[in-house]
C-alpha positions in Angstrom: -216.1 -129.9 -78.1 -215.3 -128.2 -74.8 -218.1 -126.3 -73.1 -217.9 -123.9 -70.2 -219.2 -124.8 -66.8 -221.8 -122.5 -65.2 -219.2 -121.4 -62.7 -216.7 -120.5 -65.5 -219.4 -118.5 -67.3 -220.2 -116.5 -64.1 -216.4 -115.9 -63.5 -216.0 -114.5 -67.0 -219.0 -112.2 -66.4 -217.5 -111.0 -63.1 -214.0 -110.4 -64.7 -215.6 -108.3 -67.5 -218.0 -106.3 -65.3 -215.3 -105.4 -62.8 -213.8 -103.1 -65.5 -217.1 -101.3 -66.0 -218.3 -100.6 -62.5 -216.8 -98.7 -59.6 -215.0 -100.4 -56.8 -217.9 -99.4 -54.5 -220.5 -100.9 -56.7 -218.5 -104.1 -57.2 -218.0 -104.5 -53.5 -221.6 -103.9 -52.6 -223.4 -105.7 -55.4 -221.3 -108.2 -57.3 -218.8 -109.6 -54.8 -221.5 -110.9 -52.4 -222.9 -113.2 -55.1 -221.5 -116.7 -55.2 -222.1 -119.8 -57.3 -223.9 -122.6 -55.5 -222.0 -125.9 -55.3 -225.1 -127.4 -56.9 -224.4 -125.6 -60.1 -223.4 -128.5 -62.3 -225.6 -128.3 -65.4 -227.4 -125.0 -64.7 -226.3 -121.8 -62.9 -227.5 -121.3 -59.4 -226.5 -118.0 -57.8 -226.6 -117.4 -54.0 -227.4 -113.9 -52.9 -227.4 -112.4 -49.4 -230.7 -110.6 -50.0 -233.3 -109.7 -52.6 -231.7 -106.2 -53.2 -228.5 -107.7 -54.6 -230.6 -109.9 -57.0 -232.7 -106.9 -58.1 -229.6 -104.7 -58.6 -227.8 -107.3 -60.7 -230.8 -107.9 -63.0 -231.7 -104.2 -63.3 -228.3 -102.9 -64.1 -226.5 -105.7 -66.0 -229.2 -107.5 -67.9 -227.4 -107.0 -71.3 -224.0 -108.1 -70.0 -225.5 -111.1 -68.3 -227.1 -112.3 -71.6 -223.7 -112.0 -73.3 -222.1 -114.4 -70.8 -224.8 -116.6 -69.3 -227.1 -119.2 -71.0 -230.5 -118.0 -72.2 -233.5 -119.9 -73.5 -235.2 -119.6 -77.0 -237.2 -116.6 -75.8 -234.1 -114.8 -74.5 -234.8 -115.4 -70.8 -231.8 -115.9 -68.5 -231.4 -119.5 -67.4 -230.3 -118.6 -63.9 -231.8 -119.6 -60.5 -231.3 -117.3 -57.5 -231.2 -118.6 -53.9 -231.4 -116.4 -50.9 -228.7 -117.5 -48.4 -229.6 -116.8 -44.8 -228.0 -117.2 -41.5 -224.4 -118.1 -40.8 -223.8 -119.6 -44.2 -223.9 -116.1 -45.8 -221.6 -114.3 -43.4 -218.1 -115.5 -44.5 -219.1 -115.3 -48.2 -220.4 -111.8 -48.2 -218.8 -109.4 -45.7 -218.1 -108.7 -42.0 -221.2 -108.8 -39.7 -223.2 -105.6 -40.0 -222.5 -104.4 -36.5 -218.9 -103.9 -37.6 -219.7 -101.3 -40.2 -216.3 -100.2 -41.4 -215.3 -96.7 -42.4 -213.0 -98.1 -45.1 -213.3 -96.4 -48.5 -213.8 -98.6 -51.6 -212.8 -96.1 -54.3 -211.9 -96.7 -57.9 -208.2 -95.7 -58.1 -208.7 -94.4 -61.6 -211.4 -91.9 -60.6 -209.4 -88.9 -59.6 -209.5 -85.2 -60.6 -206.4 -85.7 -62.7 -208.0 -88.3 -64.9 -211.3 -86.4 -65.2 -211.4 -84.9 -68.7 -212.7 -81.3 -68.5 -214.8 -79.6 -71.2 -217.5 -76.9 -71.5 -220.2 -79.3 -70.4 -218.6 -80.3 -67.1 -216.3 -77.3 -66.2 -218.6 -75.8 -63.6 -219.4 -79.0 -61.8 -215.8 -80.0 -61.7 -214.9 -76.6 -60.2 -217.6 -77.1 -57.6 -216.4 -80.6 -56.8 -212.8 -79.3 -56.3 -214.1 -76.5 -54.0 -215.9 -79.1 -51.8 -212.8 -81.4 -51.8 -210.5 -78.5 -50.7 -212.8 -77.2 -48.0 -215.3 -80.0 -46.9 -218.2 -78.6 -44.9 -217.3 -75.0 -45.6 -218.1 -74.3 -49.2 -221.2 -75.9 -50.9 -223.1 -78.1 -48.6 -224.8 -80.2 -49.7 -223.3 -80.5 -53.2 -225.9 -82.2 -55.5 -224.5 -83.5 -58.8 -226.9 -84.6 -61.5 -226.7 -85.8 -65.1 -227.4 -88.6 -67.5 -226.0 -92.1 -67.3 -222.3 -92.5 -67.9 -221.3 -88.8 -67.9 -218.9 -88.8 -64.9 -221.0 -88.4 -61.7 -219.5 -91.4 -60.0 -216.0 -90.3 -61.2 -216.5 -86.9 -59.5 -217.7 -88.5 -56.3 -214.7 -90.8 -56.0 -212.4 -87.9 -57.0 -213.7 -85.8 -54.1 -213.3 -88.7 -51.7 -209.7 -89.4 -53.0 -208.7 -85.8 -52.5 -210.2 -85.4 -49.0 -208.8 -88.7 -47.8 -205.4 -87.7 -49.1 -205.3 -84.2 -47.6 -207.5 -84.7 -44.5 -206.5 -88.1 -43.1 -208.3 -87.5 -39.8 -211.7 -87.1 -41.4 -214.1 -90.0 -41.4 -215.4 -90.5 -44.9 -218.0 -92.9 -46.4 -218.7 -93.2 -50.1 -221.6 -95.5 -50.9 -224.4 -96.1 -53.4 -228.0 -95.6 -52.3 -228.6 -99.3 -52.8 -225.6 -99.9 -50.5 -227.1 -97.7 -47.9 -230.4 -99.6 -48.2 -228.7 -102.9 -48.0 -226.7 -101.8 -45.0 -229.9 -100.7 -43.2 -231.7 -104.0 -44.1 -228.8 -106.0 -42.6 -228.8 -104.0 -39.4 -232.6 -104.3 -39.1 -232.2 -108.1 -39.3 -229.4 -108.2 -36.7 -231.3 -105.6 -34.5 -228.3 -103.3 -34.6 -229.7 -100.2 -36.2 -228.5 -97.9 -33.4 -224.9 -98.9 -34.3 -225.5 -98.1 -37.9 -226.9 -94.7 -37.0 -223.9 -93.9 -34.8 -221.6 -94.8 -37.6 -223.3 -92.7 -40.3 -224.1 -89.7 -38.0 -220.5 -89.4 -36.8 -219.1 -89.1 -40.4 -217.3 -86.0 -41.5 -218.0 -86.6 -45.2 -220.8 -88.7 -46.7 -220.9 -89.3 -50.5 -224.0 -91.0 -51.9 -224.4 -92.2 -55.5 -227.6 -92.9 -57.4 -230.0 -91.2 -54.9 -232.8 -91.8 -57.4 -233.0 -95.4 -56.1 -234.5 -93.9 -52.9 -237.7 -93.1 -54.8 -240.8 -95.0 -53.6 -238.9 -96.4 -50.6 -240.5 -94.3 -47.8 -239.0 -96.0 -44.8 -235.5 -95.9 -46.2 -236.0 -92.3 -47.3 -236.9 -91.3 -43.8 -233.8 -92.9 -42.3 -231.6 -91.3 -44.9 -233.2 -87.9 -44.4 -232.7 -88.1 -40.6 -229.0 -89.0 -41.3 -228.8 -86.1 -43.7 -230.1 -83.6 -41.2 -227.9 -84.9 -38.4 -224.8 -84.3 -40.5 -225.8 -81.0 -42.0 -226.6 -79.7 -38.5 -223.0 -80.5 -37.5 -221.6 -78.8 -40.7 -220.4 -82.1 -42.1 -220.1 -82.4 -45.8 -222.6 -84.3 -48.0 -222.2 -84.9 -51.7 -225.1 -86.6 -53.6 -225.3 -87.8 -57.2 -228.4 -88.5 -59.2 -229.6 -88.9 -62.8 -232.1 -86.0 -62.2 -232.1 -82.7 -60.3 -233.8 -82.8 -56.9 -237.1 -81.2 -58.1 -237.6 -84.1 -60.6 -237.2 -86.9 -58.1 -240.2 -88.6 -56.6 -239.2 -87.9 -53.1 -240.8 -86.1 -50.2 -240.8 -82.3 -50.2 -238.7 -82.4 -47.1 -236.0 -84.5 -48.8 -236.1 -82.4 -52.0 -235.8 -79.2 -49.9 -232.8 -80.6 -48.0 -231.0 -81.5 -51.2 -231.6 -78.1 -52.7 -230.1 -76.3 -49.7 -226.6 -76.1 -51.2 -225.4 -76.2 -54.8 -227.1 -78.2 -57.5 -224.7 -78.7 -60.5 -225.2 -80.5 -63.8 -222.8 -82.8 -65.6 -223.7 -82.2 -69.3 -223.1 -84.3 -72.4 -219.5 -83.7 -73.5 -218.8 -81.9 -76.8 -217.0 -83.5 -79.7 -213.5 -82.3 -78.7 -214.0 -83.5 -75.1 -215.1 -86.9 -76.3 -212.0 -87.2 -78.5 -209.8 -86.2 -75.5 -211.6 -88.9 -73.3 -211.0 -91.6 -76.0 -207.4 -90.7 -76.4 -206.8 -90.5 -72.6 -208.4 -93.9 -72.1 -206.5 -95.4 -75.0 -203.2 -94.1 -73.6 -204.0 -95.6 -70.2 -204.5 -99.0 -71.9 -201.4 -98.7 -74.1 -203.7 -98.8 -77.1 -202.8 -96.9 -80.2 -205.7 -94.6 -81.4 -205.0 -91.8 -83.9 -206.7 -88.5 -83.7 -208.5 -89.2 -87.0 -210.0 -92.5 -85.7 -210.8 -90.9 -82.3 -212.9 -88.2 -84.1 -214.5 -91.0 -86.2 -215.7 -92.7 -83.1 -216.6 -89.6 -81.1 -218.7 -88.3 -84.0 -220.9 -91.4 -83.8 -221.1 -92.0 -80.0 -222.0 -88.9 -78.2 -224.4 -89.3 -75.4 -222.5 -91.5 -72.9 -218.9 -91.4 -71.8 -219.2 -95.0 -70.4 -220.2 -96.1 -73.9 -217.0 -94.5 -75.3 -214.9 -96.5 -72.8 -216.9 -99.7 -73.6 -216.3 -99.0 -77.3 -212.6 -98.7 -76.8 -212.5 -101.9 -74.7 -214.3 -103.7 -77.5 -211.9 -102.4 -80.2 -208.8 -103.3 -78.1 -210.1 -106.8 -77.6 -211.0 -107.3 -81.2 -207.8 -106.0 -82.8 -205.8 -107.8 -80.2 -207.4 -111.2 -80.8 -207.4 -110.8 -84.6 -203.9 -109.3 -84.7 -204.9 -106.5 -87.0 -204.4 -102.7 -87.2 -207.4 -100.4 -86.5 -209.1 -98.5 -89.3 -212.5 -97.0 -90.0 -213.9 -100.1 -91.6 -213.0 -102.2 -88.6 -214.6 -99.6 -86.3 -217.8 -99.7 -88.4 -217.9 -103.5 -88.2 -217.1 -103.7 -84.5 -219.1 -100.7 -83.1 -221.9 -100.3 -85.6 -224.6 -101.2 -83.1 -223.4 -98.5 -80.7 -223.4 -95.7 -83.3 -226.0 -93.0 -82.6 -228.1 -90.8 -84.8 -230.6 -88.1 -84.0 -233.9 -88.9 -85.8 -237.0 -86.7 -85.8 -239.7 -86.8 -88.6 -238.5 -84.8 -91.5 -235.9 -82.1 -92.2 -237.3 -78.8 -90.7 -235.9 -75.9 -88.7 -237.0 -77.7 -85.5 -235.0 -80.8 -86.6 -232.0 -78.6 -87.4 -232.2 -76.8 -84.0 -232.3 -80.1 -82.1 -229.4 -81.5 -84.1 -227.2 -78.4 -83.7 -228.2 -78.1 -80.0 -227.1 -81.7 -79.4 -223.7 -81.1 -81.1 -223.0 -77.8 -79.3 -224.7 -78.7 -76.0 -227.1 -75.7 -76.4 -230.8 -75.7 -75.6 -233.2 -75.1 -78.5 -234.8 -72.3 -76.5 -231.5 -70.5 -76.4 -231.0 -71.0 -80.2 -234.4 -69.4 -80.7 -233.6 -66.7 -78.2 -231.6 -63.5 -78.4 -228.6 -64.4 -76.2 -225.3 -63.0 -77.5 -223.2 -65.4 -75.5 -220.5 -66.5 -77.9 -221.1 -70.2 -77.9 -224.9 -69.8 -78.2 -224.7 -67.1 -80.9 -222.3 -69.3 -83.0 -224.4 -72.4 -82.7 -227.4 -70.3 -83.8 -225.5 -69.1 -86.9 -224.6 -72.7 -87.8 -228.3 -73.7 -87.5 -229.3 -70.7 -89.7 -226.6 -71.8 -92.3 -228.0 -75.3 -92.3 -231.6 -74.1 -92.6 -230.8 -72.1 -95.7 -228.7 -74.9 -97.2 -231.2 -77.7 -96.6 -234.7 -76.3 -96.6 -236.3 -74.9 -99.7 -238.3 -72.0 -98.1 -238.2 -68.2 -98.2 -235.6 -66.5 -96.0 -238.5 -64.7 -94.2 -240.2 -67.9 -93.3 -236.9 -69.6 -92.2 -235.9 -66.6 -90.1 -239.3 -66.5 -88.4 -238.7 -70.1 -87.2 -235.7 -68.8 -85.2 -237.8 -67.0 -82.7 -238.9 -64.2 -85.1 -235.5 -63.2 -86.5 -235.3 -61.1 -89.6 -234.3 -62.5 -93.0 -231.2 -60.2 -93.0 -230.0 -61.8 -89.8 -230.3 -65.2 -91.3 -228.6 -64.2 -94.5 -225.7 -62.6 -92.5 -225.3 -65.9 -90.5 -225.3 -67.9 -93.7 -222.6 -65.8 -95.3 -220.4 -65.8 -92.2 -220.5 -69.6 -91.7 -220.1 -70.2 -95.5 -216.8 -68.2 -95.4 -215.6 -69.9 -92.2 -216.4 -73.5 -93.1 -214.1 -73.2 -96.1 -211.0 -73.1 -93.9 -212.1 -74.4 -90.5 -211.8 -78.2 -90.3 -213.4 -78.4 -86.9 -216.5 -76.6 -88.2 -216.5 -78.8 -91.3 -216.7 -81.9 -89.1 -219.5 -80.4 -86.9 -221.6 -79.6 -90.0 -221.0 -83.0 -91.4 -222.3 -84.6 -88.2 -225.4 -82.4 -88.3 -226.1 -83.3 -91.9 -225.5 -87.0 -91.3 -228.0 -86.9 -88.4 -230.6 -85.1 -90.6 -230.1 -87.5 -93.5 -231.2 -90.3 -91.3 -234.7 -88.8 -91.1 
């Protein structure tokens, strides 16, 4: 029986992961890793520094286990070796003193390919404003949101737009770990002044994953000095993070700097936006995905756009290898482990509020409040409808759980939604999702 060599296993992992990470991430963190010539029976990976090793293990643990050998306890059978001196230079990149202004951007991450919806409309508008007038609109622009919601996409879209329309501007788009890695290399080569000159003469600096600066005081200080130098020259800075500035464990000075400009959130996309994302990605791959099947997937994977793309890749690979057409049964079989549910203890008004809030991207506090904004008011009426349908309590008690509403308000909401759901297919699907989530309790 043919078995794969350690090098072949690593190459398969690299081929796969290249589709899931940005060009910047790949260049900074995956490309510098090489397989040692001594990897005959076991895999030995050579890394230029400990940061690359930590980044690989922290961010791609699951994928590594899918491709590389593991022992009986699930531990990766991989040895890392730190390659120092001249040996590492040709394998990794140009010497650090030649810090290059070249952009390593994902060509697919443009504004045209960014699917807009209610949850990301504002942040996309802010990103477009910065791209059109760098240094003269929102500065800095701080973009935050959960994993896989499009922060990196927006950063690269801004960089693409600026580089295309302002060719004279000096731009750098980098991850925080890339910045740290760059600084470490320059410290070793005693060329920090050259690095400072490069970063502090930029016109536009885009930094991804700023949360990795937490608990790294020396690196934070250098970044903060660079930040201030650029801001004082009216140079544009765009930062992305998984949390807003105030929730990051950084110095007050750094947090204050990042809150100077505009802080914008990338929210979880609603059902229709997720369907649009799936169909757009499928079209890019030449993969046939009907609207019905797109809804079937989007109803079950709702927290992470990257997971939607991964699900699509898995389906395309499976149906291609098996030579079969896609249907709901195959989707269940192939993607079952990715499907998500909202679970809470038992069916209650609180559970319903959380479920409806997740579906409509509305905060529970708003559902309990008195806002008459159309989207919030409608979501509140859906929650009231579900409460009357699913909970055997008096109308007075149910209404009180909605921030002290009256029973007549709840009854009015129930009647309105009851009439609308009979003819509104979209509303029918949304209520089905909510019920399915609550049934899992």
